[in-house]
C-alpha positions in Angstrom: 6.6 0.9 14.9 3.1 2.3 14.2 4.5 5.8 14.3 7.0 4.9 11.4 4.6 3.5 9.4 2.2 6.5 9.8 4.7 8.8 9.0 5.9 6.8 5.9 2.0 6.9 4.8 1.7 10.2 5.3 4.9 11.2 3.4 3.7 8.5 0.3 0.4 10.4 0.2 1.8 13.8 0.1 4.1 12.8 -2.6 1.2 10.9 -4.8 -0.7 14.1 -4.4 1.9 16.1 -5.7 3.0 13.8 -8.5 -0.2 11.9 -9.6 1.4 10.2 -12.7 3.8 8.0 -10.3 3.1 5.0 -8.1 4.8 3.8 -4.9 5.8 0.0 -4.9 7.1 -1.4 -1.7 7.4 -4.5 0.2 8.8 -5.9 3.7 11.6 -7.4 4.4 10.3 -10.6 5.4 6.9 -12.2 5.7 6.0 -10.6 9.0 6.5 -7.2 7.7 4.6 -8.1 4.9 1.6 -9.1 7.1 2.0 -6.1 9.0 1.9 -3.7 5.9 -1.2 -5.8 5.0 -2.9 -5.4 8.1 -1.8 -1.4 8.3 -3.5 -1.0 4.7 -6.6 -3.2 5.5 -7.4 -0.9 8.4 -7.5 2.3 6.0 -8.6 0.5 3.0 -11.8 2.4 3.0 -10.1 5.9 3.5 -7.5 4.7 0.7 -9.9 3.4 -2.3 -12.0 6.7 -2.6 -8.6 8.4 -3.9 -5.7 5.6 -4.6 -5.6 2.5 -6.4 -3.9 -0.4 -3.9 -2.6 -3.5 -5.4 -0.8 -6.3 -3.9 1.9 -8.8 -5.7 0.7 -12.2 -5.8 3.9 -13.8 -7.2 2.7 -13.3 -11.1 1.7 -9.6 -11.1 -0.1 -6.7 -9.3 -3.8 -7.8 -8.4 -6.3 -5.5 -6.3 -5.7 -5.2 -3.0 -7.7 -7.8 -0.7 -7.0 -7.6 2.9 -7.7 -11.2 3.4 -4.9 -12.2 1.0 -1.2 -12.4 1.6 1.2 -10.6 -0.6 5.0 -10.3 -1.7 4.8 -6.8 -1.9 2.4 -3.5 -2.9 1.6 -0.7 -4.8 -0.3 2.4 -4.2 -0.9 5.2 -6.7 -3.7 8.1 -7.2 -6.8 7.0 -9.0 -7.2 8.3 -12.4 
């Protein structure tokens, strides 16, 4: 599973670098997957936030990502 996540992450970053005016939204198929994604994003947070904005969906909208919060989905975009 870690290899799959790393591959998807690299493809996503490549896409955003080629098309910086787009954003990528994603969610897990269940709470367990969302937790897995949150943990993976939290581990890479410092690397990501220098070039990308990362958000979590809290049920009412997207808010800045906090590794200690649970989210129903995620959104990443190139910093503007």
